[in-house]
DRENMI-278792 format. One line per field, with one value per residue: residue number from 0; residue in three letters; x, y, z of N, C-alpha, C in turn. Coordinates in steps of 0.05 Angstrom, whole numbers, plus 5000, padded with zeros to 4 digits. Layout:
! residues N
filo = NUM; ... $
seza = ALA; ... $
nu = X; ... $
nv = Y; ... $
nw = Z; ... $
cau = X; ... $
cav = Y; ... $
caw = Z; ... $
cu = X; ... $
cv = Y; ... $
cw = Z; ... $
***
This chain:
! residues 207
filo = 0; 1; 2; 3; 4; 5; 6; 7; 8; 9; 10; 11; 12; 13; 14; 15; 16; 17; 18; 19; 20; 21; 22; 23; 24; 25; 26; 27; 28; 29; 30; 31; 32; 33; 34; 35; 36; 37; 38; 39; 40; 41; 42; 43; 44; 45; 46; 47; 48; 49; 50; 51; 52; 53; 54; 55; 56; 57; 58; 59; 60; 61; 62; 63; 64; 65; 66; 67; 68; 69; 70; 71; 72; 73; 74; 75; 76; 77; 78; 79; 80; 81; 82; 83; 84; 85; 86; 87; 88; 89; 90; 91; 92; 93; 94; 95; 96; 97; 98; 99; 100; 101; 102; 103; 104; 105; 106; 107; 108; 109; 110; 111; 112; 113; 114; 115; 116; 117; 118; 119; 120; 121; 122; 123; 124; 125; 126; 127; 128; 129; 130; 131; 132; 133; 134; 135; 136; 137; 138; 139; 140; 141; 142; 143; 144; 145; 146; 147; 148; 149; 150; 151; 152; 153; 154; 155; 156; 157; 158; 159; 160; 161; 162; 163; 164; 165; 166; 167; 168; 169; 170; 171; 172; 173; 174; 175; 176; 177; 178; 179; 180; 181; 182; 183; 184; 185; 186; 187; 188; 189; 190; 191; 192; 193; 194; 195; 196; 197; 198; 199; 200; 201; 202; 203; 204; 205; 206 $
seza = MET; ASN; SER; VAL; ALA; ALA; LEU; ILE; LEU; ALA; ALA; GLY; ALA; SER; VAL; ARG; MET; GLY; ARG; THR; LYS; PRO; LEU; LEU; ASP; LEU; GLY; GLY; ARG; PRO; LEU; LEU; GLU; ARG; VAL; MET; GLN; LYS; VAL; GLY; ARG; PHE; SER; PHE; ARG; GLU; VAL; VAL; ALA; VAL; ILE; GLY; CYS; ASP; ALA; GLU; SER; ILE; ARG; ARG; HIS; ILE; ALA; PHE; SER; ASP; LYS; ARG; PHE; ARG; TRP; VAL; VAL; ASN; GLN; SER; TYR; LYS; GLN; GLY; GLN; SER; LEU; SER; LEU; GLN; ARG; GLY; MET; GLU; ALA; VAL; LYS; SER; HIS; HIS; VAL; MET; VAL; PHE; LEU; GLY; ASP; GLN; PRO; PHE; ILE; MET; GLU; GLU; THR; ILE; HIS; THR; VAL; TYR; ASP; GLU; GLY; VAL; ARG; GLN; GLY; GLU; ALA; ARG; GLN; ARG; PRO; PHE; VAL; VAL; ARG; PRO; HIS; PHE; ARG; SER; VAL; PRO; GLY; HIS; PRO; VAL; PHE; PHE; GLY; HIS; VAL; GLN; GLN; MET; ASP; PHE; THR; GLY; LEU; GLY; GLY; ASP; GLN; GLY; ALA; LYS; ARG; LEU; ILE; ASP; ASP; MET; ASP; ASP; VAL; TYR; ALA; LEU; PRO; VAL; ASP; ASP; CYS; MET; ILE; LEU; PHE; ASP; ILE; ASP; THR; PRO; ARG; ASP; TYR; GLU; ARG; ALA; ASN; ARG; MET; TRP; ARG; SER; GLU; ASN; ARG; LEU; PRO $
nu = 3079; 3137; 3182; 3247; 3306; 3371; 3426; 3485; 3544; 3589; 3617; 3665; 3730; 3776; 3827; 3865; 3876; 3891; 3867; 3806; 3771; 3717; 3727; 3768; 3803; 3774; 3779; 3766; 3726; 3699; 3708; 3665; 3623; 3626; 3609; 3556; 3530; 3532; 3501; 3454; 3433; 3401; 3332; 3319; 3275; 3295; 3350; 3401; 3454; 3505; 3546; 3603; 3653; 3684; 3639; 3612; 3645; 3647; 3587; 3597; 3625; 3608; 3563; 3495; 3448; 3384; 3324; 3311; 3348; 3383; 3419; 3450; 3475; 3530; 3540; 3572; 3611; 3658; 3647; 3644; 3631; 3582; 3546; 3537; 3507; 3462; 3441; 3432; 3390; 3349; 3336; 3311; 3254; 3236; 3212; 3254; 3328; 3386; 3449; 3512; 3583; 3618; 3666; 3671; 3676; 3679; 3643; 3605; 3555; 3519; 3524; 3501; 3450; 3437; 3441; 3401; 3352; 3351; 3343; 3293; 3259; 3259; 3236; 3187; 3170; 3167; 3155; 3183; 3248; 3310; 3370; 3409; 3470; 3529; 3579; 3641; 3681; 3665; 3676; 3649; 3618; 3601; 3545; 3503; 3439; 3383; 3323; 3256; 3263; 3241; 3233; 3278; 3324; 3373; 3395; 3432; 3479; 3552; 3618; 3663; 3642; 3600; 3534; 3550; 3541; 3487; 3470; 3499; 3463; 3419; 3362; 3350; 3392; 3423; 3470; 3498; 3528; 3574; 3604; 3646; 3700; 3709; 3671; 3694; 3736; 3757; 3774; 3815; 3872; 3930; 3953; 3914; 3887; 3917; 3915; 3867; 3862; 3897; 3863; 3822; 3838; 3850; 3802; 3774; 3806; 3854; 3912 $
nv = 8379; 8413; 8394; 8363; 8366; 8335; 8356; 8339; 8364; 8345; 8351; 8371; 8386; 8364; 8384; 8408; 8357; 8324; 8273; 8240; 8258; 8239; 8183; 8173; 8128; 8112; 8085; 8036; 8049; 8089; 8160; 8198; 8161; 8155; 8203; 8198; 8161; 8177; 8218; 8193; 8169; 8207; 8241; 8254; 8281; 8268; 8256; 8277; 8280; 8317; 8304; 8310; 8311; 8251; 8223; 8178; 8136; 8143; 8136; 8085; 8056; 8070; 8049; 8060; 8046; 8071; 8087; 8135; 8167; 8202; 8213; 8270; 8294; 8338; 8368; 8416; 8422; 8446; 8502; 8516; 8513; 8537; 8529; 8474; 8476; 8503; 8462; 8423; 8441; 8457; 8401; 8381; 8372; 8391; 8430; 8456; 8455; 8426; 8441; 8395; 8383; 8343; 8322; 8323; 8283; 8281; 8309; 8320; 8279; 8301; 8357; 8361; 8341; 8391; 8437; 8418; 8413; 8461; 8495; 8473; 8487; 8544; 8542; 8530; 8574; 8619; 8644; 8660; 8664; 8639; 8626; 8581; 8574; 8533; 8556; 8555; 8575; 8626; 8627; 8607; 8547; 8487; 8432; 8474; 8501; 8520; 8554; 8550; 8544; 8546; 8600; 8630; 8653; 8620; 8627; 8668; 8656; 8650; 8619; 8592; 8604; 8585; 8592; 8638; 8698; 8698; 8684; 8731; 8778; 8769; 8777; 8748; 8708; 8666; 8654; 8597; 8573; 8522; 8466; 8438; 8429; 8403; 8424; 8458; 8428; 8410; 8362; 8381; 8367; 8328; 8325; 8341; 8293; 8257; 8271; 8260; 8204; 8189; 8212; 8178; 8125; 8137; 8145; 8097; 8066; 8039; 8013 $
nw = 6306; 6292; 6240; 6235; 6197; 6182; 6148; 6124; 6102; 6049; 6000; 5982; 5950; 5974; 5968; 6006; 6036; 5996; 5985; 5977; 6028; 6054; 6052; 6081; 6126; 6187; 6243; 6223; 6191; 6135; 6144; 6134; 6141; 6193; 6212; 6198; 6219; 6270; 6264; 6258; 6298; 6321; 6332; 6271; 6219; 6169; 6138; 6102; 6055; 6024; 5967; 5926; 5894; 5872; 5878; 5864; 5876; 5931; 5949; 5928; 5968; 6023; 6066; 6093; 6121; 6129; 6131; 6131; 6103; 6048; 5994; 5960; 5901; 5884; 5831; 5809; 5851; 5857; 5865; 5905; 5981; 5991; 5951; 5957; 6002; 5989; 5952; 5984; 6023; 5984; 5979; 6017; 6061; 6108; 6165; 6189; 6191; 6207; 6203; 6190; 6185; 6138; 6165; 6218; 6258; 6311; 6347; 6405; 6430; 6467; 6456; 6406; 6419; 6455; 6413; 6380; 6414; 6431; 6389; 6365; 6406; 6396; 6349; 6361; 6389; 6354; 6286; 6251; 6210; 6235; 6272; 6307; 6333; 6357; 6405; 6422; 6477; 6455; 6404; 6345; 6312; 6286; 6297; 6262; 6269; 6231; 6228; 6197; 6145; 6096; 6090; 6080; 6036; 6002; 5955; 5937; 5958; 5957; 5943; 5987; 6037; 6060; 6101; 6115; 6101; 6098; 6153; 6180; 6162; 6186; 6236; 6278; 6309; 6350; 6396; 6420; 6480; 6491; 6521; 6487; 6448; 6401; 6363; 6336; 6306; 6243; 6195; 6158; 6138; 6126; 6174; 6209; 6202; 6220; 6275; 6288; 6284; 6322; 6368; 6361; 6373; 6424; 6449; 6441; 6469; 6441; 6419 $
cau = 3106; 3160; 3202; 3277; 3320; 3395; 3441; 3509; 3559; 3617; 3623; 3687; 3752; 3790; 3850; 3886; 3882; 3906; 3858; 3780; 3759; 3695; 3735; 3786; 3794; 3774; 3774; 3757; 3699; 3696; 3702; 3633; 3604; 3623; 3587; 3530; 3528; 3528; 3478; 3431; 3422; 3378; 3305; 3317; 3257; 3306; 3379; 3414; 3486; 3514; 3571; 3608; 3678; 3682; 3612; 3604; 3659; 3635; 3565; 3600; 3639; 3592; 3538; 3485; 3415; 3367; 3304; 3308; 3370; 3389; 3443; 3449; 3502; 3530; 3565; 3585; 3622; 3685; 3642; 3642; 3607; 3551; 3526; 3530; 3484; 3435; 3432; 3420; 3368; 3330; 3327; 3296; 3222; 3226; 3211; 3279; 3347; 3415; 3476; 3531; 3607; 3624; 3691; 3668; 3665; 3682; 3628; 3597; 3526; 3505; 3527; 3479; 3423; 3434; 3432; 3377; 3334; 3346; 3330; 3264; 3245; 3257; 3218; 3162; 3160; 3170; 3147; 3203; 3271; 3321; 3391; 3422; 3500; 3542; 3599; 3660; 3696; 3661; 3679; 3623; 3625; 3582; 3529; 3480; 3407; 3366; 3298; 3237; 3284; 3228; 3229; 3308; 3339; 3398; 3406; 3451; 3510; 3573; 3643; 3666; 3635; 3575; 3516; 3561; 3537; 3460; 3474; 3507; 3445; 3391; 3360; 3352; 3414; 3424; 3501; 3493; 3550; 3579; 3630; 3659; 3720; 3705; 3657; 3713; 3754; 3754; 3793; 3823; 3895; 3942; 3957; 3890; 3879; 3937; 3906; 3843; 3866; 3905; 3840; 3798; 3852; 3849; 3775; 3768; 3824; 3864; 3946 $
cav = 8388; 8426; 8375; 8375; 8351; 8334; 8363; 8337; 8378; 8329; 8353; 8385; 8373; 8355; 8397; 8404; 8334; 8312; 8251; 8238; 8257; 8227; 8157; 8165; 8108; 8122; 8060; 8016; 8055; 8118; 8187; 8203; 8144; 8159; 8222; 8189; 8140; 8192; 8238; 8173; 8163; 8230; 8234; 8271; 8275; 8264; 8257; 8284; 8279; 8320; 8294; 8318; 8299; 8222; 8219; 8153; 8121; 8148; 8121; 8048; 8044; 8070; 8036; 8072; 8031; 8083; 8092; 8169; 8179; 8197; 8222; 8289; 8300; 8373; 8366; 8438; 8425; 8464; 8530; 8522; 8499; 8549; 8516; 8451; 8480; 8508; 8438; 8410; 8457; 8450; 8372; 8373; 8381; 8394; 8461; 8462; 8441; 8427; 8433; 8382; 8381; 8315; 8316; 8330; 8259; 8279; 8330; 8304; 8275; 8322; 8386; 8355; 8345; 8416; 8456; 8407; 8424; 8495; 8502; 8461; 8506; 8570; 8542; 8531; 8597; 8637; 8637; 8677; 8651; 8639; 8611; 8577; 8562; 8533; 8574; 8545; 8605; 8650; 8622; 8596; 8522; 8470; 8441; 8499; 8497; 8533; 8549; 8562; 8549; 8557; 8630; 8633; 8654; 8611; 8629; 8686; 8653; 8636; 8610; 8568; 8615; 8572; 8609; 8666; 8724; 8700; 8688; 8760; 8796; 8757; 8787; 8724; 8689; 8657; 8640; 8576; 8570; 8492; 8457; 8425; 8442; 8392; 8437; 8471; 8413; 8399; 8344; 8386; 8367; 8301; 8329; 8337; 8263; 8240; 8273; 8249; 8177; 8191; 8215; 8156; 8106; 8142; 8147; 8074; 8053; 8024; 8024 $
caw = 6315; 6274; 6238; 6237; 6177; 6187; 6124; 6119; 6080; 6044; 5976; 5973; 5927; 5989; 5965; 6029; 6050; 5978; 5976; 5984; 6052; 6064; 6045; 6101; 6143; 6218; 6261; 6203; 6173; 6121; 6158; 6129; 6148; 6223; 6215; 6185; 6245; 6296; 6263; 6251; 6326; 6333; 6317; 6249; 6200; 6144; 6137; 6071; 6057; 5995; 5962; 5895; 5882; 5876; 5892; 5856; 5894; 5959; 5947; 5928; 5993; 6047; 6073; 6116; 6117; 6145; 6111; 6128; 6087; 6020; 5979; 5942; 5888; 5872; 5805; 5816; 5881; 5857; 5864; 5939; 6000; 5993; 5935; 5968; 6025; 5972; 5939; 6004; 6026; 5960; 5979; 6045; 6061; 6136; 6170; 6201; 6180; 6227; 6184; 6197; 6165; 6142; 6172; 6241; 6276; 6347; 6364; 6424; 6430; 6486; 6443; 6383; 6436; 6461; 6394; 6377; 6433; 6432; 6359; 6369; 6426; 6384; 6327; 6369; 6400; 6333; 6262; 6232; 6205; 6262; 6272; 6334; 6327; 6387; 6406; 6447; 6481; 6440; 6371; 6326; 6304; 6277; 6274; 6258; 6265; 6213; 6235; 6182; 6123; 6078; 6088; 6080; 6013; 5998; 5928; 5938; 5975; 5939; 5949; 6009; 6060; 6070; 6103; 6134; 6096; 6105; 6180; 6185; 6152; 6202; 6261; 6296; 6309; 6381; 6400; 6442; 6492; 6493; 6530; 6466; 6431; 6378; 6343; 6316; 6296; 6220; 6188; 6133; 6125; 6131; 6200; 6224; 6205; 6241; 6308; 6290; 6294; 6355; 6386; 6357; 6386; 6455; 6458; 6446; 6482; 6427; 6420 $
cu = 3123; 3178; 3231; 3294; 3353; 3411; 3471; 3527; 3586; 3619; 3647; 3708; 3771; 3823; 3876; 3897; 3899; 3892; 3826; 3771; 3739; 3707; 3754; 3779; 3796; 3761; 3756; 3729; 3705; 3695; 3674; 3617; 3602; 3606; 3561; 3518; 3522; 3500; 3454; 3419; 3404; 3354; 3299; 3300; 3273; 3334; 3387; 3442; 3492; 3539; 3572; 3631; 3677; 3660; 3603; 3620; 3655; 3608; 3574; 3609; 3628; 3564; 3524; 3452; 3395; 3351; 3299; 3330; 3366; 3410; 3433; 3469; 3498; 3552; 3584; 3598; 3645; 3680; 3639; 3629; 3582; 3535; 3517; 3508; 3462; 3422; 3421; 3390; 3345; 3316; 3309; 3269; 3219; 3227; 3242; 3300; 3376; 3434; 3500; 3562; 3611; 3654; 3694; 3656; 3667; 3663; 3612; 3561; 3511; 3506; 3505; 3453; 3416; 3428; 3401; 3347; 3331; 3336; 3299; 3245; 3238; 3234; 3190; 3149; 3158; 3164; 3163; 3230; 3292; 3348; 3404; 3446; 3511; 3562; 3614; 3685; 3688; 3664; 3657; 3631; 3598; 3568; 3508; 3450; 3399; 3339; 3279; 3250; 3265; 3228; 3261; 3310; 3366; 3416; 3429; 3479; 3525; 3598; 3637; 3656; 3612; 3551; 3525; 3544; 3500; 3453; 3474; 3485; 3417; 3392; 3365; 3363; 3424; 3457; 3494; 3522; 3555; 3601; 3645; 3671; 3716; 3687; 3671; 3732; 3747; 3777; 3799; 3846; 3906; 3947; 3940; 3882; 3894; 3926; 3882; 3844; 3880; 3881; 3820; 3808; 3849; 3822; 3767; 3791; 3844; 3893; 3951 $
cv = 8395; 8396; 8382; 8356; 8353; 8334; 8360; 8343; 8359; 8326; 8365; 8368; 8362; 8362; 8394; 8379; 8317; 8280; 8246; 8235; 8238; 8196; 8150; 8149; 8115; 8096; 8036; 8021; 8083; 8142; 8193; 8191; 8145; 8177; 8218; 8174; 8158; 8209; 8215; 8169; 8185; 8230; 8255; 8263; 8263; 8266; 8255; 8290; 8292; 8319; 8306; 8306; 8270; 8212; 8189; 8132; 8123; 8135; 8088; 8038; 8052; 8061; 8046; 8064; 8042; 8093; 8125; 8179; 8177; 8213; 8252; 8298; 8329; 8369; 8395; 8441; 8444; 8493; 8537; 8505; 8515; 8533; 8485; 8453; 8493; 8482; 8424; 8423; 8453; 8422; 8370; 8387; 8385; 8425; 8473; 8447; 8446; 8408; 8421; 8381; 8349; 8310; 8322; 8305; 8260; 8296; 8310; 8301; 8294; 8353; 8380; 8359; 8373; 8435; 8445; 8415; 8450; 8504; 8494; 8476; 8532; 8566; 8542; 8553; 8621; 8629; 8650; 8666; 8658; 8623; 8603; 8562; 8560; 8545; 8560; 8568; 8628; 8643; 8605; 8568; 8510; 8442; 8463; 8495; 8523; 8529; 8562; 8567; 8555; 8587; 8645; 8638; 8647; 8616; 8648; 8685; 8641; 8628; 8592; 8582; 8604; 8594; 8637; 8691; 8725; 8709; 8721; 8779; 8792; 8772; 8765; 8707; 8688; 8644; 8625; 8566; 8537; 8487; 8433; 8435; 8429; 8404; 8452; 8457; 8402; 8382; 8356; 8374; 8343; 8305; 8326; 8304; 8248; 8249; 8260; 8216; 8174; 8190; 8192; 8130; 8112; 8137; 8117; 8048; 8033; 8029; 8038 $
cw = 6297; 6265; 6232; 6216; 6184; 6158; 6132; 6095; 6073; 6015; 5963; 5964; 5950; 5980; 5984; 6041; 6021; 5972; 5989; 6016; 6061; 6067; 6066; 6121; 6171; 6232; 6247; 6192; 6166; 6140; 6154; 6142; 6187; 6232; 6217; 6213; 6266; 6295; 6264; 6283; 6333; 6313; 6295; 6235; 6179; 6148; 6107; 6072; 6026; 5989; 5930; 5889; 5891; 5886; 5884; 5876; 5925; 5967; 5946; 5955; 6023; 6048; 6100; 6108; 6139; 6126; 6110; 6107; 6057; 6012; 5961; 5929; 5874; 5853; 5804; 5840; 5881; 5864; 5891; 5955; 5999; 5973; 5940; 5983; 6010; 5961; 5963; 6019; 6006; 5965; 6002; 6043; 6088; 6138; 6181; 6191; 6203; 6203; 6194; 6175; 6164; 6146; 6207; 6261; 6306; 6359; 6389; 6423; 6444; 6471; 6422; 6398; 6441; 6443; 6379; 6388; 6435; 6406; 6355; 6389; 6412; 6365; 6335; 6377; 6378; 6299; 6234; 6230; 6235; 6261; 6301; 6322; 6358; 6382; 6425; 6448; 6462; 6409; 6365; 6315; 6287; 6296; 6282; 6248; 6250; 6221; 6211; 6162; 6098; 6072; 6086; 6045; 6009; 5974; 5923; 5950; 5951; 5951; 5968; 6039; 6073; 6075; 6118; 6128; 6104; 6135; 6188; 6179; 6170; 6229; 6284; 6297; 6340; 6379; 6427; 6460; 6495; 6503; 6510; 6448; 6400; 6358; 6320; 6297; 6269; 6212; 6159; 6119; 6135; 6170; 6220; 6225; 6218; 6271; 6310; 6291; 6317; 6375; 6385; 6373; 6421; 6464; 6455; 6453; 6467; 6425; 6395 $
***
């Protein structure tokens, strides 16, 4: 059976937030830890988180006891998300990689299952690279499933566009409709963070 890794990107400088995003408190736990906890509930072969800005502080304050997990530090995080994606892809050993963003804690578990299952199905049916990307009302979001990553070249990517250029040049890209607007919600600004806290309190029935 083809193996799948989870790759969480959380290396940015948090410029728009003004403080280290992975360590923002969300319901008594750091934001990145919330994402890691959700990802850890799935049967990934390995779980990798790429960090960069304030990496040592993040590792000190986030506890994640899962034998599948390891950190990857991108010292050149100021060069953008694409380099963090490269570093993560270099670190994984699995056939396929499902890429998550470290500031998206509200993606529904059903959505993750849907993307994962479709990625595995496509991986068993074909031997060449492919991408499965969830769409909410025709707008693409995360997590993105990259199939047969050993055959992909991530080295030419640059800036903050992630894998956009690579995906645009691929033949096998599957837009997967999902009923989950949270695939589009990144916590980038203080206003986003306020909204996230309201959502967390509402979901957990807190005042």
